[in-house]
Structures are given as C-alpha cells and as structure tokens.
C-alpha positions in Angstrom: -0.1 -0.1 0.0 1.3 3.5 -1.0 2.2 5.8 1.7 -0.4 8.3 0.8 -3.0 5.5 1.0 -1.8 4.6 4.1 -2.0 7.9 5.6 -5.8 8.5 4.1 -6.6 5.1 5.6 -5.3 5.9 9.2 -7.1 9.4 8.8 -10.4 7.5 8.0 -9.8 5.3 10.9 -9.4 8.0 13.2 -12.6 9.5 12.3 -14.5 7.0 14.5 -13.5 8.3 17.8 -16.7 7.2 19.1 -15.9 3.9 18.9 -11.8 3.9 19.4 -11.9 6.5 22.1 -15.5 6.6 23.7 -14.3 8.5 26.9 -12.8 11.2 25.0 -14.3 14.6 25.0 -15.2 14.5 21.4 -16.8 11.2 22.0 -19.0 13.0 24.6 -19.9 15.6 22.4 -21.4 13.2 20.0 -23.4 11.8 22.8 -24.5 15.2 23.6 -25.7 15.6 20.0 -27.6 12.4 20.2 -29.5 13.6 23.2 -30.4 16.8 21.6 -31.6 15.3 18.4 -33.8 12.8 20.7 -35.0 15.8 22.5 -36.7 16.9 19.2 -38.6 13.9 19.0 -40.2 13.5 22.5 -43.7 13.1 21.2 -43.3 10.4 18.1 -40.4 8.1 17.1 -37.3 9.0 15.4 -36.8 7.0 12.5 -34.7 8.5 10.1 -32.6 11.7 9.4 -29.9 12.9 7.1 -26.5 14.4 7.7 -25.4 17.1 5.3 -23.2 20.3 4.9 -23.1 23.3 3.0 -19.8 22.1 1.1 -17.4 19.5 0.5 -14.9 18.7 3.5 -16.8 20.1 6.4 -16.9 17.0 8.4 -20.5 15.7 7.7 -19.4 12.1 6.8 -17.5 11.9 10.0 -20.5 13.4 11.9 -22.7 10.7 10.3 -20.6 7.8 11.1 -20.0 8.9 14.8 -23.7 9.7 15.4 -24.5 6.3 13.9 -21.8 4.8 16.4 -23.2 6.5 19.5 -27.0 5.7 18.5 -25.8 1.9 18.2 -24.1 2.1 21.4 -27.4 3.0 23.1 -28.6 0.0 21.9 -30.8 1.2 19.0 -30.5 -1.1 15.8 -29.0 1.5 13.5 -28.5 1.5 9.7 -26.0 4.1 8.3 -26.6 4.6 4.5 -24.0 6.4 2.2 -26.4 8.2 0.2 -23.5 10.3 -1.3 -23.5 8.5 -4.6 -21.0 10.9 -6.1 -18.1 10.7 -3.6 -18.8 7.9 -1.1 -16.6 7.2 1.9 -18.4 5.2 4.5 -17.0 2.0 3.3 -13.5 3.3 3.9 -14.4 4.4 7.4 -15.8 1.1 8.2 -13.2 -0.9 6.2 -16.2 -2.5 4.1 -16.3 -3.7 0.5 -18.4 -1.4 -1.8 -19.1 -3.9 -4.7 -22.7 -3.8 -3.9 -24.6 -1.3 -2.1 -27.5 1.2 -2.5 -27.2 1.8 -6.2 -27.8 -1.9 -6.8 -30.8 -2.1 -4.4 -32.4 0.9 -6.0 -32.0 -0.3 -9.5 -33.3 -3.8 -8.5 -30.0 -5.7 -8.9 -29.6 -6.7 -5.3 -32.0 -7.3 -2.5 -32.1 -4.6 0.3 -31.6 -6.2 3.6 -28.9 -9.0 2.6 -26.9 -5.9 0.9 -26.6 -4.4 4.3 -23.4 -5.2 6.0 -22.7 -5.7 9.6 -20.0 -4.0 11.6 -17.8 -4.8 14.4 -20.0 -2.5 16.3 -22.9 -3.9 18.4 -26.3 -3.1 16.5 -24.7 -1.0 13.8 -25.3 -1.9 10.1 -24.0 -0.3 7.0 -25.5 0.0 3.4 -22.4 1.1 1.3 -23.1 3.2 -1.7 -22.3 0.6 -4.4 -21.2 1.9 -7.9 -21.4 5.6 -8.7 -24.5 5.9 -10.9 -25.1 8.6 -13.7 -28.2 9.7 -12.2 -28.1 10.0 -8.2 -30.7 12.5 -7.7 -33.4 10.4 -9.8 -32.4 7.4 -7.9 -32.9 8.9 -4.6 -36.2 10.3 -5.5 -37.5 7.1 -6.9 -40.2 5.0 -5.9 -37.7 2.2 -5.1 -36.1 4.7 -2.6 -39.5 5.1 -0.6 -40.1 1.5 -0.7 -36.8 0.8 0.8 -37.3 3.0 3.6 -40.8 1.5 4.4 -39.0 -1.9 4.7 -35.9 -0.5 6.7 -38.2 0.7 9.0 -39.5 -2.7 9.8 -35.8 -3.9 10.5 -34.1 -1.0 12.0 -34.8 1.3 14.9 -32.9 4.3 13.1 -31.8 5.1 9.6 -28.9 7.4 9.1 -27.9 8.9 5.8 -24.8 10.3 4.9 -25.8 12.6 1.8 -23.9 14.9 -0.7 -23.5 18.7 0.3 -26.7 20.6 -0.1 -25.2 23.4 -2.1 -23.4 21.3 -4.5 -26.5 19.0 -5.7 -30.0 18.4 -4.9 -29.7 14.9 -3.5 -29.7 16.2 0.1 -32.9 17.9 -0.4 -34.5 15.1 -2.0 -33.7 12.9 1.0 -34.6 15.3 3.6 -38.1 15.5 2.1 -38.4 11.8 2.7 -36.8 11.4 6.3 -38.0 12.8 9.8 -35.2 15.3 10.2 -31.9 16.9 9.0 -28.8 17.8 10.6 -26.5 20.4 8.9 -22.7 20.4 9.6 -20.8 23.2 9.2 -16.9 24.0 9.6 -16.1 26.7 12.3 -13.6 29.4 10.4 -14.5 27.8 6.9 -18.1 27.9 6.3 -19.4 31.4 5.2 -22.6 32.8 6.9 -24.3 33.1 3.6 -23.4 29.5 2.5 -25.1 28.4 5.8 -28.2 30.6 5.4 -28.5 29.3 1.9 -28.4 25.7 2.9 -31.0 26.3 5.6 -33.2 28.0 3.0 -32.7 25.1 0.6 -33.6 22.5 3.0 -36.7 24.5 4.6 -38.1 24.6 0.6 -37.9 21.0 0.5 -40.0 20.7 3.8 -37.1 19.2 5.6 -37.3 19.3 9.4 -34.2 21.0 10.6 -33.0 19.2 13.8 -29.9 21.6 14.1 -26.7 22.7 13.4 -23.2 21.0 14.2 -20.2 23.3 14.4 -17.1 21.3 13.6 -13.4 21.6 14.3 -13.8 24.8 16.7 -10.8 25.1 18.6 -10.9 24.3 22.3 -9.0 25.9 25.0 -6.7 22.8 25.5 -5.8 23.1 21.9 -8.0 20.1 20.6 -11.0 20.2 18.3 -14.6 19.7 19.5 -18.1 19.5 18.2 -20.9 21.7 19.2 -24.6 21.5 18.5 -27.3 24.0 18.3 -30.8 22.8 17.8 -33.9 24.8 17.0 
C-alpha cells in the first residue's frame, strides 16, 4: 500500500473516535448531539435523519459515522446508509467492501437487507453506496427509495443517511423530504455565513425538518477540537 494511501486510511480510521476512544471529550460531544436530537422527538418516534453540509470537506461524513456509532451504543438497531452517490466514503471508514450497495438495491439488481453489512460495532449495520451511478438524484427520489425506507423501518430502529453537500447538488434536499429530520454540519472558520443561510433555505424549501447545526472543528482552549450542536 502506497504511503499516501496508508495515511488516508489511518485518517479515516481515526474519524471513528466514538468507537476508538469513547471516553474522549469529542465522543462525549457526539453523545450530547445524540441526546439533543432525541429531545426533538419526544412525542413521536425518530426513524430517520440525514446528515449534510454546505460544501465538501466540512465533516458531514465523519459526523454521520460517529452519530451512527453512538446511537448503536445506546442499543438502537442502527443502519448508516452512504447516500453520497458521487463521492462515497463510508465503506472506507468502516473498512467494508463496496461492490454492492444502495445503487444496486435501487436499480433492482440486489436485495435490500442482504446487501446491508454488519460491522464490528454491536447494533450497527452499513449500506454502502455501491457503484457510482449517472443519475444519483433520480435514484434517491424514485419509488424504489421510498419502498426501501418502508422496509428498513420494519427492521431497524434508526436509519441515518450520509448525503452530498446541499449547495452542490439536490440529493440532500430529495432525501430530507423523505426523512424525519436533517442535521447540517458547518466548519468553524471555513463555512461562510451566507452559505449556511442558503443551505438552511434550500432545506426548508424541501420541507425538511432541520433538527440543528453541528459546528465542527472549533478550537477548544486546550488546543484540541470539538463539536458543538445547536438545535432549534
């Protein structure tokens, strides 16, 4: 394995801090985010939500993966779906193969539940993206996607989608309309206010329920990084 690939692989491994170092301050922040999300659904069950961002590289995939872990650690049967059908990364993070995944299911070339892969983390399964298709938005808005959700609700307590950035393509809006909630990730010192406002407007136009915003990579006084969650 080339040195650059090894470095990338190690970086992706480290992104699962909730599994590797569950007592760390950052892992505790993810548990706080989990609690706040649950507070948004006191009177009704939380079945699904998407995690998106304004642009690329702001930490939405890392956030989605770690949230999936902390929900699974709570005992919820959780499925994380890599719905970023343009630049998928979930299979790298969890060290899984990506020969078959969501695109195969939506096109009818693979069964849904057998394509979901179990992980080393109790109660957590993954549905990888599968091969990158030419029409991601159309697949995600298809009747097949709606039928998949219905079937998944019968098997899993919670379904979490890692989606593309909301300002880049319409995929996140399409799924936000179908799910119970949306978490928006922004990066401290990088995401522009105008971009965050625009992302919020696009999600609301899609009738998304915005659960809150995760402020990522904000410097803490001890020099480390942490995540901050603001809910509506």
